C-alpha positions in Angstrom: 19.7 -70.7 9.1 19.3 -69.0 5.7 21.7 -71.5 4.1 19.7 -74.4 5.5 16.4 -73.1 4.2 17.9 -72.3 0.8 18.9 -76.0 0.6 15.3 -77.0 1.3 16.0 -78.1 4.9 13.3 -77.4 7.5 14.3 -75.9 10.8 12.4 -76.1 14.2 12.9 -73.4 16.8 11.6 -74.3 20.2 10.7 -71.6 22.8 9.3 -71.7 26.3 8.0 -68.2 26.9 8.7 -66.8 30.3 8.0 -63.2 29.5 5.5 -61.2 27.4 6.8 -59.4 24.3 9.5 -58.6 23.6 10.8 -62.2 24.0 13.0 -64.4 21.8 10.0 -65.6 19.7 8.9 -62.0 18.9 12.5 -61.2 17.9 12.8 -64.1 15.5 9.6 -63.5 13.6 10.6 -60.2 12.0 14.1 -61.5 11.4 12.8 -64.5 9.5 10.5 -62.1 7.5 13.5 -59.9 6.6 15.4 -62.9 5.3 12.3 -64.0 3.3 12.2 -67.3 5.2 8.7 -68.8 5.4 7.7 -69.9 8.8 4.7 -71.2 10.7 4.3 -70.6 14.5 2.5 -73.4 16.3 1.8 -72.9 20.0 1.7 -76.0 22.1 -0.8 -75.6 25.0 -0.8 -78.7 27.2 -2.8 -78.6 30.4 -1.1 -77.6 33.6 -1.6 -81.2 34.8 0.1 -82.6 31.7 3.1 -80.3 32.3 3.3 -81.4 35.9 3.0 -85.1 34.9 5.9 -84.7 32.4 8.0 -83.1 35.1 7.3 -85.9 37.4 8.1 -88.5 34.7 11.5 -86.8 34.0 12.2 -87.1 37.7 14.5 -84.1 38.0 15.0 -83.3 41.7 14.6 -79.5 41.1 11.3 -80.0 39.4 10.0 -82.3 42.2 11.2 -80.1 45.1 8.2 -77.8 45.3 5.2 -79.2 43.5 2.9 -76.1 44.2 5.6 -73.7 42.9 6.0 -75.7 39.6 2.2 -75.8 39.2 2.0 -72.0 39.5 5.0 -71.6 37.1 3.4 -73.8 34.6 0.1 -71.8 34.8 2.1 -68.6 34.5 3.9 -69.8 31.4 0.6 -70.8 29.7 -0.9 -67.3 30.6 2.3 -65.6 29.3 1.9 -67.4 25.9 -1.6 -65.9 25.6 -0.3 -62.4 26.3 3.1 -62.8 24.7 2.4 -60.7 21.6 2.5 -63.9 19.5 -0.2 -64.8 17.0 0.3 -68.5 16.3 -0.8 -69.9 13.0 -2.3 -72.7 15.0 -2.6 -73.7 18.7 -2.3 -77.4 19.5 -3.4 -78.9 22.8 -0.6 -81.4 23.3 -2.1 -82.9 26.5 -1.8 -86.6 26.2 0.2 -86.6 23.0 3.7 -88.1 22.7 6.5 -86.1 21.2 6.1 -88.1 18.0 2.4 -87.4 17.8 3.0 -83.7 18.3 5.6 -83.7 15.6 3.2 -85.5 13.2 0.4 -83.0 13.9 2.7 -80.0 13.4 4.0 -81.4 10.1 0.4 -82.0 9.0 -0.4 -78.4 9.8 2.3 -77.0 7.5 
């Protein structure tokens, strides 16, 4: 990653947080600081309904097997993000946005 950023290339790291700190995101932040790599943390917070809708659209059998369980897990993941020890530079409600729209809004933020 340092060689990419020295070349002026942007890098996106994508995390789904299943645990509060320490977690992969809280491990990356100090590592990026130590390498003097500028970064911006943007937390995406869709609604639980939006998460379930996306799972349904993907149609993976495992996601569709237990709707109530997936709904509880989605709510837990959103709650974990709030308590994960991560202070995002910005939080974006991605409910109803396409991946392209999310990308555009993130780029506009930085």
